[in-house]
C-alpha positions in Angstrom: 6.0 -1.9 -14.3 3.3 -1.7 -16.9 0.1 -3.4 -16.0 -2.6 -4.6 -18.4 -6.4 -4.6 -17.9 -7.5 -7.7 -16.2 -4.1 -8.3 -14.4 -4.0 -8.4 -10.6 -1.8 -6.7 -8.1 -2.7 -8.1 -4.7 -6.4 -7.6 -4.1 -6.6 -5.1 -7.0 -7.8 -5.9 -10.5 -6.5 -3.5 -13.1 -9.3 -1.9 -15.1 -7.4 0.7 -17.2 -4.4 3.0 -17.4 -5.1 6.6 -16.3 -1.7 8.2 -16.9 2.0 8.0 -16.7 4.9 10.4 -16.1 8.1 10.9 -14.3 6.5 10.1 -10.9 5.1 6.7 -12.0 2.1 5.2 -13.6 -1.5 5.5 -12.4 -4.2 2.8 -13.0 -7.9 2.6 -12.4 -8.5 -0.6 -10.5 -11.1 -2.6 -8.5 -10.4 -3.5 -4.9 -11.8 -7.0 -4.9 -11.9 -7.2 -1.1 -13.8 -4.0 -0.5 -15.7 -4.0 -3.8 -14.8 -0.4 -4.8 -13.0 1.5 -7.5 -9.5 2.8 -6.6 -6.6 4.6 -8.2 -3.2 2.8 -7.9 0.1 4.6 -8.4 3.1 2.4 -9.3 6.3 4.2 -8.5 9.5 3.8 -10.7 12.0 1.5 -9.1 14.4 4.3 -8.3 11.7 6.0 -6.3 10.7 2.8 -4.5 14.3 2.5 -3.2 14.5 6.1 -1.9 13.4 6.3 1.7 12.6 10.0 1.5 10.4 9.6 -1.5 8.7 6.6 0.1 8.0 8.7 3.2 6.5 11.4 1.1 4.3 8.9 -0.8 3.1 7.4 2.5 2.1 10.9 3.8 0.1 11.5 0.6 -1.6 8.1 0.9 -2.7 8.8 4.5 -4.0 12.2 3.5 -6.1 10.8 0.6 -7.7 8.2 2.8 -9.3 10.8 5.1 
């Protein structure tokens, strides 16, 4: 899923692409609810359907929030 600047994904407005690779695409975005800059990682579909990879991604997300 390639996102373009100005598009929205839920409460996030895409600002720019930061990078892409085998693990997905990363975007700089603005959280419009909390009014802050965030990085969004969009996983490839094959990863999104794999429960083990989703669990690993959830663990990383929890760690980054601390």
